[in-house]
N, C-alpha and C positions, 0 to 999 in steps of 0.2 A: 504493500500499499504506500509505503514511503516513496518508491519509485514513481507511482502514478501522481502522487502529490507533487513531486519535483517537476515532472514533465508538464503537469497542468499549470504550475507557476510559470515555467518557460514560455508556455503557450498563451498565458493570460486567460486561462480557462479553468473550469472546475474538474476535479477528478472524474465525475460522472461524464464529462465531455471528451474524455480520452477514449475514443471509440476504436480500441485495438481490434475488436471483433469485426467490425465493419471493413477493416483493411485486410482481412484474411482471404476472402474470396468474394467476387462481385455479387454472388447470389446469396450470400449470408447476411441476414437482417436481424437485428436484435428487436425484440418486442418488449419495450419497457412498460411497466405497469405502474400507474400512479393515480391517486384521486385528487392531486393537487396540481392546479394550473401552473404554478411557478416551477414545479418539478418537470412538467411537460415541456415548458419552454426552455428549461436548462437541457433537457435531453435532446430536443430538436437543434440546439445550439451546437451540438457535436458535429453537425454536417459542415460547419464552417471551420473546424479545427483540422489543420492539415498536419498529419504525422509524417516525419521524413523517414527514409530508410534507416537512419541511424536510431531514430526513436523507436521504430518497430523492432530493430535488432536488440536494443537495450531491453525492451519489454519481453521479447522471446527468450532472451538469455535468462532474465529473472524468472520467467514462468517455468523454463526447463529445469530450474533448480528447486521447484516445489515438489515436495515428496507427496506422492498420491497415497492415501491411506483408505482402508476399508475394503470390503469385498465387492465384487461385481454384483449387479442385480441378478436375480434368478433368471434361469433360461426362459421361463415363460414371459417374463417382462422383456427380455431382450428380443424375443420374437415379435412382440407388439411394436418395437421401436423401428421397424423398417431399416435395419442396419445393412 
């Protein structure tokens, strides 16, 4: 989270506007959920934040160092996920 805060400060944005997910593939779209108009406006502001190749590499490196914990979902759940 510290990294996203740092990048957000450099971009004069909020951490929620660092839309790393949107930069992964052109067909990936995040679906934010909120009940507050100011949060919706914040979320849509992510479209104007441009992440550089260096920003994306920095986030990818940090993400790759996160240890995944827990078990995979049951096979029945995986079958419903269209993997």
